[in-house]
N, C-alpha and C positions, 0 to 999 in steps of 0.2 A: 589664463593658464599659468601666468606667473605669480598670481596671488599667493601669499604664504599660507601656509596649512593653520587651521585654528590649533589651539594648544589642547582644547576639550570641545566635545561636542556631545549631543544627545545619541545619534546613530549614524554609523558609517556603513554605507552600501558599497560593497566592492562588486565592480563590473557594470560596465555601461552597455549591455545589450538590452534587449525587451524586458527582462525581468528586473533588471537593476533600475532601469528607467522607470518602469511602472510602479516599482516598490517605493522609490523616492518620491514620486509624485502622489501616491496614495498616502504615505506617511505625512507628508506637508498636507493634505487635504484633511486628514484627521487631526491637525493641530500641532504637529510636531515641527517645529520652527528651527530647532537645531540639528539639522540633518545635512550630510555631505555625501557625495559619491566619488568614489576612486576609481579611476580607470587606467590599466596598465599602459595602454597607447591612446586610441581615440575611440569616441563613442561607436558603438555598433561594428567595430572592427573584427570580431571574432567570427560568430556564427549569423548572427542577425542579419547583417549587410546583405548575404547571399541567399536569404530565406526566400522560399517561393510564395510565402506569406498568404497562404489560403486559411481561411476562417470558417471552419465547419463546427456547426454546433453540438451536434450529437455526440455524447460520450456515455460511457458505461454506467454511471450513475446520475441521478438527478442533479447533485450538487455540483459536480464537475460539468454537467451541461449548463448550468446556470451560471458559472463562472464564465463559459464563453458567450453564452447570451449577453451578459454584461460587458464583455470585451466588444461585441458588436455595436451595443449602445454607446459605449465609451468611444470608439474610433469614428462612429458617425457624429459626434457631437463636439469632439475636441477641437476642431478647428473653429467652431462658434467661440470656444471659450478661450483659446489662445492666439488665434489668427493664424496658426500654422496649419497647412493642409496636411492630411493623413494619407491622402490617396485612397480613402475607402470607397468601395464600388460594391453595391450589392448586386452579385451576378447570379445568386443560388448555385446548387451543386447538383450534378446528376450522377447517380450510381447504378451501373448496368450489371446484369448477371447473363452469363452465357451457359449455365447449367441450373438443374434443378436445385442443387444444395446451395449454391449461391443465392439463388432466388428466395430460397427459404430464409436465409440469411438476412438478406437486406429488407424482407418483408418483417422480419422481427425487429429489425433496427427501426423501420418505419413505425411499428406499433409502439415501440418503446418511445420514440421521438413525440409521438401523440400525447402519451403519458406525461412527457417532461414537458408539455407545451411547445414543441417546436413544430411547425407547420410542415407536413410532408404530404406528397401525393404519389400513389402508383400510377406507373405509365406503361402503356403497351410498347413494343419495339417500335412501332410507327411514330407514336407520338414523341418517344426519345428520340429519333432521329430528325424530327422537327426541330428540336431545340439543338441539336448538333448537326447540321447538314453534311458536313465532311467525313462523319462517323460512318463506318461499315456497321450495319444493324442486322445483316442477315443470319447472324448466329446468336443475336440477343434474345433472351427469352423473356425478360422483363426488367422494370427499370423503377427507381424511386427519385423523386424531384423534391428538393428543399429548396423553396424560393427566397429565403432570408440568410442563407450563407453568402460569402463575399470575399473579398481580397482587400490588400492594403498595402502601401508601399513601407516596408520596414524602416527605412532611414528616416523617411518623413515622420512616421510614426513616433520614433524615438525623440525626434526633435521637438515635436509637440509636447510630448510628456515632460521632457526637460525644461521647456520653455514654461509649462504650467507650474513644475516644481519651483523654479527659480522665482516665479512670481509670488510664492508662498515662503521665500525665505532660504530654500535649499542653495547649496553650492555644489559646483561640478570641478573636479581637479582631474585633467587628463594627463597622460605621461607621468603618472604616480604609482608605480608599481608596490605591491604589499610584500614587505620581508618578513614579517613576524608578528607575533600578538603578545600583549601583556597580559597575565592571569593573576588574579588574586582571590583566595578562598574559593577556588573552584568556578569562578566567574570572570569573563573576559572583561578587561579594563582599559584595554588601550591596542591600537594599531600601530605598528612600525612600518614606515615606507621609505622609499629611496629619498624621500625629500624631508624627512623627520617623522616625529611621534605625534600621534593624536590620543589623547584620552577619551574614553566614551563609555557608554553604558550599554549600548546595543551593538552587535556587528551583525551585518546580513550579506552572506555569502552568495553573491548571484553571479560568480565568476565564470559560468557557462563550462567550456572545454576544460578549464584550469580550476573546475570547482573543487576536485578531489586533491589537488595539489595544495590549493590555498588551505583547505579544511585540514589538512595534514600538518600544517604549521601549528595548528592550535590543537593537536591531538584528537582531531575529530575526524570520525569515518563517514566519507560520502561515497556510496558505490555508484560511480558513473564512469564510463569510458566511452572515447571517441570512436566513431565509425566513418568510413568514407560515404558520402551520399551524393548520387548522380542525378543531373536532370540536363536534357539537350534543349538547345535554343536554336531557332531557324531563323533565317532572315525573312522578310514580308513575303507572303505566299499569297498567291490569287485566289479569291473567294473566301479568305477566312473573315469572319465577323468580329466585331468588337464586343467584349464584355459578355462572352459566352459563359454557360454555367462551367465550374470546373467539373470535368469529366474523371470519373473514378472507374476504372476498368481492373478491379482488384484481381480478377482471374489472371490477367496478364501482368500483374503486379505494378500498374501504372496509374499516375494521375496527369491529366493532360488538360491545358487551358490555353487561350489565347494570350499572346504576349507582344504588343507594338506590331500588329498586323502579321506576326509570325506565330508560331506554336513553341510552347514550353512542354516538354513530356518528361516527366521524372519518375522514379521507380523506388520501391522497396524490394529489392532483389532477394531471391531466396538463397543465394550465396554471397552473403554481406562480408566485408572484410575490416577487422578492428584496425585502429589507428593509435599506436602508442604515441604519446604528445612529445617523446624525445626525438621522434621522427620529424618534428617540425622545427624550423629555424627558431631561435630564441626570441627575435623581433618579429614573429609571425603576425601580420595585421593588414586586413583587406587583401589577403592573398588566398590562392586556390591551389590545391593539388593538382598533380599532373593529369593530363586526359589520359584514359585508359579505354580505348574503343574495344579492344579484346574483351575486358570484363563487362562493358555495357552492351556488347552486340546483341545476346539473347534478348535483352530488353528493346533494343533497338528493333528487332525483327517483330516482337510483339505490338510496339508503337506503329511501325507500319502496316501490321495487319489491320489494326484498329482504325488508323487515318492513312488510307492507300495514298493519298497525296504527298505524304511525308517521303515517298520512294523517289520523287522528283525534286524535293525541297532543297535549298542550299542552307548548308549547316553554318550557323554563326559562331557557335562554341559548345564544346561539352563541358559542363560545369561539375567540377568533382571538389565538394567542399567537406570539411569536417563538421560533424554534429556529435553532441553527447547523447548518449542513451543509458538506461538503467536496466538491472536485471529483470524486472517484471514489465517493462514498457510504460510505467508511469513516473511522472516526475516527482521531485522531491521537495517538500515544504516543511517547515516547522522548525522549532528549537532543537537543537543537537542534544541528545540526551547526556552526551560525556561533558559538557560545558555550558554553564548558565549563560543567558544572553548572546549566544552564537546561533543565530538563525540561518536557515539553508533555504534557497529558492534557485534550483538549477535542476540539471538533467532533464531536459525539456521534451526529449524524444521527438524532435522534429515538429513539435506542436507549440513550440515557444510563442510565435507571434497570435496564434489563435487563442491560447491560454493565457498569454501574458497580462492582458489588461484584468481579467477576474482574478488570477492567481496572484498578481500583485496586490491587488486590494485585499484578498484574504490574508496574504502574509503581512500586510500593514495592520490590519485588525488584529491578527493573532499577537503581533508585537505590542500593540497599544493596549490591548483588553487582556493580556497575560494567558489567552486561551484561544483556539480557534472558535470562530463565531458560526460555523457550521460544520457539519460532519464531513470531514476531510481525511477519514482514516486511509483510504485507497491512496493519497499521495503523501502521508505522514512520514517523515523521515524514519520515525521509530518502528516502522514495519520492517525493518532491517537491522541486522546486528552487525557488530565489527568486522566480522568474518566476510561478511559480503563485499567489503572494500578491497579483498585480496586481489592482487593484479592479475595473478594466473586465472583466478576464478572469472574475473571480469572480461578478460580476453577471451575466453571460451564461451560465456554466457551471452555476452552483448551483441555480438553478430546474429545469434540466434532470435534475440529479441527484435532486432530491426527486420530479419526475414520475417517474423510472424506479424509484422505490422499491418499487413492485409490479408492475414490468414482468416478462414471462416473460424468463427468462434464456436467451435463445436463443445459441446459438455465433456469433461473428462480430459481435455487436453493438458499434458504435462509436458516440462522441459526436457530435451534430452541431453543437453550439455552439462558440464559441470555438476555432476550428480555424485552422490554418495560421500556427501560432506559429514553427515552425521547419522549414525546408525545406532538401533539399540541392540541390547545385548542378545536379542532374539532373532536378530535380522537374518543371519544364516539359516535358522531352522524354518523360518517362515519362507524364505527363498526356495528351500528344498520342499516345502509343501505346496509350491505353485504360486506364491503371493507376487502379484503384480503392483509395484509400487508407485505412488505418488510422493510429491516432495512438498512440505511445509518447514518454512523457517530453516532449511538445509537438511531437516530430518527425512529420511526414507521412511516411508509409512505405507503398511499394506492396505491397498485400496480394495482389492477383491482377490480371489484365489481361483487359478485356473485348473481344471482337471483334464484328464485325456480327452482329446476330441475338441477341446476349445482352440479356436483358431487364435494365434498368436503372430504378431502383435495384434491387439484388438483393434477393429476399424473403428475410426471416429465417425459418427454420423449423428443427424437429428432423429428423434422418435426413439423406438426402442432400442437401447444401447447394447453392444456386443456382450457386456458381464452382466445383462438383466438376469439370465438364469443361474448364473454363479452367486449373485447377491440374494436371489430367492433361496438357494440351498442354504446360505449362511443365516439368513433371517429365520428360515424354520427350524435350523439348530439351536438358536437362541431363544426362540419362543417355545420349542417343544422339549429340549434336551437341555444341554450346557454348551457353553462357548467361552472361549478365552481371548481377551482384548489386550493387545500389547499397546499401552498408551503412555509408553515411555517419553514421548515428544512433549507432552504436557509441561508446561513451564512451571518450575518450582523455585520459589524465593525463601530464602531463610531470613527472618526479621528477628534480630537479636539486640538485646539490651535493656536496660532498666525502664526505659521509656516506650518499650515495644507496645505495651498494652494501651497505653494513653493516645499513642500514634495512630493505632488500627481503629481503635474506638471513635475517634475524630473522623476518619475516612470511610470506615464501613457503615453500611445502612443497618445490618444486624448487630446485636450485642456480641461481642467476642470476649467479654470478660466471663470466661467459663472456666471450670477446673481443668487442669492439665489431663490430657486424655480425651478432651471433648472435641468436637468437630463442629464448625459453623459454616453453613453455606450462605453466602451473603454477596451483595453488591458493593462496589466503590462508586460512590456519587459524586457529581460536581456540585458547585454553589448554586446551579439551577435546577438540581434534582435529577439532572440526567445520567446515564449509565457512562461510566468509565472503564470498569471492568465488573467481570462476574466470576467469582471464585470460590474455592473451598479453604477455609482456614483450618489448620490442625494446631491445637495449643500443645506444645510438646512440654514445655515447663513454664514456671512463672514468668520468665523474661524471654522466652523463645517460642516463635510461632513459624510455621511452614504454611506458605500459600501456594496452593496449586491452581494454575490459571491456564488460559487457552495457549496452544503452541505459538502462536503469532504474537502473543501479548507480552512476553518476557521483558523486552527492552521497554515498552510503553509503559506498563504496570510499575516496573522499578523505577522508571523516571517520574511517574506521577507520585509515588510514595516520597521519593527523595526530594522533590520540589515542595513538599509540604512540611518537611521537617523543620522545626523551628530551631533557632541558634542554641537554645538550651536543652534539647532533647538529646539522649545518648542512645542512639539506635545505629545497628549495622545491618546492611541489607545486601545479602549475598545471592547470586544466581547459582543454584546448585542443580540445574536442570540435567547436566551431562552426568551427574554423579548418582541419581537415584533412578531406578527403573519402576514403571508403574504398570502393574497387571491388574486387570478385572476380569472378575468371573461372573457370567450371568447366565440365567436359564432356570427352569423350575428344578433341574438336578443340581444346581450350583452347590447347596449346602451339602448334598450327599456326597459330592465329589471331594469338597473339601474336608469334610468329616473323615473320609478315608485316609487323608493325608495328614491328620494331627489329631493328638489326645484331647485338645482343649474342646470344651463345651462351646459349640456356636450356635446354641439356642437363645431365642430372644431374651428370656430371662437371665441367662449368663452373659450374654454379649449384647449390650443396648445398641439401639440406633444412634447414629451420630456420635460414636466413640471409637478410640483406637487404642491397640495394645499391641505389644510385641508376641508373637506365638511362634511354635515351631511348626513348620510345614515340611513334612518329609525331612530331608536332612538341611534345610535351610531355616535360617531365622528371618521372619518378614514381620512388617507392621501391617495387621489386618485392620480394616475400617469398613464396617457396613454403614455406608451413608446414603442408601437408596431406599425410599419406602415403597410400598407396594405388597402384593402377595405372591409369595412363593417363588421369588427369584431375587438373584443379584443383578444390578445393572452396570453400566459403564460409568465410570467418573466423568461428568461433563463441566465443561467450564467454557464461558464466552461463546457458547454455540459451537464449539470446536469437538466434535464427537469423533469416536474411534471406529474402526472396522472390525467386525467379526473375524477371527483368524483362521479358523478352519473349521469344515463341517465335522461333526461328532455323531457316534453311532451308539445308541442306546444310552446306558447311564453309567457304563464302566469306563472311565477315560483316566489314564495317567498324565498327572501334569508334574513338570519339574519346573520350579522357579529358578530364573538365572539371576546372577549376581554379577555385578560390574565393580571391579575393584573391591572396596569395602561397603558398597552400597548395599542397601537392603530394599528388594522390590516391594512396592505397596500393593497388596491385594484390596483394590477399592471397587466401591460401585456406589452409584448415585441415583438417589430418590427411589430406591427399591426395597430395600430392608432384608433382614434374614426372617422371612416367615414361610411358614407352609410345609417345609421339607425338613424331617427329622427335628421338629420342635416338640416341646412338651407341652400337653393340654391340646386344647382344640385348635387348629391352624386359622381357621377363619375368625375365631374370638380373638386371637392375639394380632392378627391383621387389622381387623376392625379396631381395636383398641389403639393400635400404632397410628392407623389413618386418622382417628379422631384426634389423637394428641398432636399429629403433626399439623392437622387442619386449623387446630387452636393456635398453635404457634405461628402458621402463616398469617392467620388473620391479625395477631398481635404485630407481627412484623410490618404488615401493610398498613395498620394504623399509625405505628411509629414512624413509618415512611413519610405517610400523607402528612403528619403533624410537622415533620422536619421540614418538608417541602414548603408548606404553608407559612411556617416561620422565616424561612429563608426569603419567600416571595415578598413578605411583608417589611423586610429590612429596608429602609431608605437607601437609595443609591445617591452618591454625589452626583450634582450637575456638572457635566464637563465643560471645564474652562482651561484647556491645557496651554501652557506656554513651552513646555519642555516635554521630553519623553518621561521624565519621572511623574509629572504632572498628570500625563495621560493614563498611568497604568493605575487602576482601581486597587483600593485595599480589599483584603479577602483571604484567599487561600493561597497566596504566592509569597510567603516571607522571605524567599530568596530574591 
């Protein structure tokens, strides 16, 4: 502990909880010998030490599930490698349902688990009661059992990881709080601590509860906030077994398991409480918050209902410990888009021990390889924008995220708190028309339109949704008449500078060296030929492009482009999403509608597919762009699989549309893949449509052939054999000049 800090090291991991210990361990396993861990107090002293430490494998995606499957394998074998026990016990988990909707939910989870390779079995109430004899089962309608889940001792686990990391050259410095960072050329290059300065190439923020504050020192936004988390511990009870499956009674907001001949009963209650860190003592370590029996009482009643013996049990203590959560309930992983070399692994949402083994390995691979080695978009920190780290937003949203931890995963569920962050110019008109809004990247987006007689708020359920008839009306309007789509939430990046063309030519699969006024639909691919983004490129002038991409892709796409700028290239990339409205008109009467509002000729011959130009539309000036191929209609601009919603039902073919402007922004009348054919065209509409389709098919074949050739060429490139001695040696050459 008294060893002096090194003057320079390859990687600095901040935080000695499960994520910090796991990341350090896996960095050394990947050959990074010059890695150190800095802990403000002692290892595991924040959240990890009081974790219930349950390891349940099934998650919402296959890749996240595989992370936890790896965790179970690591925890089971780490003692053999290091000689330090982890306390791993394979107990299984048992999820019960007390109503039909919950039964559908856990059955869906069981089906998903089988697809992901996780063993599961559906049980009857009687079979579930055999696994948990003390459980009340007369109200249980079904259950699902996963035999390979388990639990671990969190402190022993971290000790084993640290022992393994040290055996490969890592060093750990406790009582070493971080006080700041050194930055050069938009890249982190050092860490300041209370014990001195350390120069480094990589910083990994695994600071848990303090992750947002640590990141703020470097100008990085990390959207997490602490909440109080409760569980009850009893003294030994008569008749309790050892190593019972972890019991999940999510209808009662509970998880229950045996603990040293007693019971541990924890909850994710519907009225959770946020915890500002200023409420904690400055030297908070291995401490708990005050017991609050009044707050816990409803959960205690639920626990006594499920385990009647608890009514006579002697309480050992009520644990109230702080844990960090994120706005969407998924943890944060990856390189911060604001600062090169600054990585994040925190905001674990009470699944840190379960996910820590796999997440630590994934983060270490991301650091060494320069890119994630699997699809981790659902936990990628770039899914958030800087405004998501606003403290008022987090105080409102985070308790809801905790409260939904055990909620049934109904289709169409939307958060209720901290709404209205971003609105389009048409928002108020849409609301007046009955729009029911969802949220995406902070934007309020019309999901469907209610009419008189529709029950509001719409009930969430499986099967036929409450908005089925409304969306049927809207679909018919778009297919048979005309509809307006507000797609202003689509992300828009302005790429400007003398090297804009060469940069985009290098990153895009399609050819973007086109004349100004032309539009190119393309993918951005990585060096493995995989998709990084799917976007529409408008060439505005010789040195200026506008990229229109998915609503959730703004931060990710901008970061992807910026990280592939070479030092000699002169390009400026600006997110102009909020300054431009995007409207799309679609349907067989779309041309007729637009033609009534402009004197411009919108025929195929006069306004070619995949071109754009400024036109007068009623009293507004707009940039119009027919970018959709097909017959007799305009379609919605689509990007990254992120489509819009029909705004309202229309009657007949005479509809007045007013374009909205926001400041000096010009709304884009855009459509995707459908073309201006069939309505109001000169000549035979089918002939025009057929020629357009043939031309587009030829272009698509050429693009696919070019893409295949590029992928083959990239795959044929020799890759250097790994012989890493430092972090720099571990990073491969390629698309990462920064």
